[in-house]
C-alpha positions in Angstrom: 171.2 220.9 -43.0 170.0 221.9 -46.5 166.2 221.3 -47.3 165.5 218.8 -49.8 164.5 219.8 -53.3 160.7 219.8 -54.2 161.4 216.8 -56.5 162.6 214.7 -53.5 159.3 215.1 -51.6 157.0 212.5 -52.6 153.5 212.2 -50.9 152.7 209.0 -49.4 150.7 206.8 -51.8 147.6 205.3 -50.6 146.2 202.0 -51.7 143.1 202.3 -53.9 141.3 200.4 -50.9 142.1 203.0 -48.3 141.2 205.8 -50.6 137.8 204.3 -51.4 137.1 203.5 -47.8 138.0 207.3 -46.7 135.7 208.2 -49.5 132.9 206.1 -48.4 133.3 207.3 -44.6 133.5 211.1 -45.7 130.3 210.6 -47.8 128.5 209.0 -44.8 129.6 212.0 -42.8 128.2 214.5 -45.3 125.0 212.7 -45.4 124.8 212.7 -41.6 125.4 216.5 -42.0 122.4 216.7 -44.4 120.2 215.0 -41.9 121.2 217.4 -39.2 120.5 220.6 -41.5 117.2 219.3 -42.4 116.3 218.5 -38.7 117.5 221.9 -37.6 115.3 223.7 -40.5 112.3 221.6 -39.3 112.6 222.4 -35.7 113.2 226.1 -36.7 110.2 226.0 -38.9 108.1 224.5 -36.1 109.3 227.2 -33.6 108.3 229.8 -36.0 104.8 228.3 -36.8 104.1 227.9 -32.9 105.6 231.4 -32.1 103.6 233.1 -34.8 100.4 231.6 -33.5 101.2 232.9 -30.1 102.1 236.2 -31.3 98.8 236.5 -33.3 96.9 235.6 -30.1 98.7 238.4 -28.0 98.1 241.0 -30.8 94.3 240.1 -30.9 94.2 240.6 -27.0 96.1 244.0 -27.3 93.5 245.0 -30.0 90.6 244.0 -27.7 89.2 241.0 -29.4 88.7 238.0 -27.7 90.9 235.2 -28.8 90.8 232.1 -26.7 93.0 229.7 -28.5 95.7 229.7 -31.2 93.9 226.7 -32.7 95.8 223.8 -34.3 98.9 226.1 -35.1 100.9 225.7 -31.9 100.1 222.0 -32.0 101.6 221.9 -35.5 104.6 223.7 -34.4 105.3 221.3 -31.5 104.7 218.3 -34.0 107.3 219.9 -36.3 109.9 220.4 -33.5 109.3 216.8 -32.1 109.7 215.5 -35.7 113.0 217.4 -36.2 114.4 215.9 -32.9 113.4 212.4 -34.1 114.8 213.3 -37.6 118.2 214.1 -35.9 118.2 210.9 -33.9 117.2 208.9 -37.1 120.1 210.3 -39.0 122.4 209.5 -36.0 121.3 206.0 -36.1 121.7 205.7 -39.8 125.2 207.2 -39.7 126.4 204.9 -36.9 124.8 201.9 -38.7 126.3 202.7 -42.0 129.7 203.4 -40.4 129.6 200.1 -39.0 128.4 198.4 -42.4 131.3 200.3 -44.0 133.9 198.8 -41.7 132.7 195.4 -41.8 132.3 195.6 -45.8 128.6 194.7 -45.7 127.0 198.0 -46.7 123.1 197.8 -46.9 121.5 201.0 -48.5 118.7 202.7 -46.6 115.3 201.6 -47.5 112.7 201.8 -44.7 113.9 204.7 -42.8 114.2 206.9 -46.0 110.7 205.8 -47.0 109.4 206.6 -43.4 110.8 210.0 -43.4 109.5 210.8 -46.9 106.1 209.6 -46.1 105.8 211.5 -42.7 107.0 214.7 -44.2 104.3 214.4 -47.0 101.7 213.7 -44.6 102.8 216.5 -42.3 102.6 218.9 -45.4 99.1 217.6 -46.4 97.9 218.3 -42.9 99.4 221.9 -42.7 97.8 222.4 -46.2 94.4 221.0 -45.0 94.6 223.4 -41.9 95.3 226.4 -44.0 92.3 225.6 -46.3 90.3 225.2 -43.0 91.2 228.3 -41.6 90.7 230.2 -44.8 87.1 229.0 -44.9 86.4 229.9 -41.3 87.6 233.6 -41.9 
């Protein structure tokens, strides 16, 4: 049986409604992946903060200097890890809610969640900056 000529092959046409719906869902998935990337970066950052404090304490012990505590650094690291996990869950919740809203045709843009995340990240950054200034004056 001969193959049809290229001009005989026609792609299926999608209605504008289906095309827009697919774009909306794909955009929602991309947004969720951005939440995941951000969450992962925060978790890794928190681990690095905590591990660095532990490494400094071990280095000081090897050098023979008494160093009882890593200070607040380990706590900041643990808080960052916890915040990254919470951000992942918040992103998943937002993804699922947006998916359901897109399916029902009643999309509501994010308000509270975006504001909350922005405020918490800003406060965490200020706390880290304050801690660095405090440590600088202690040395």
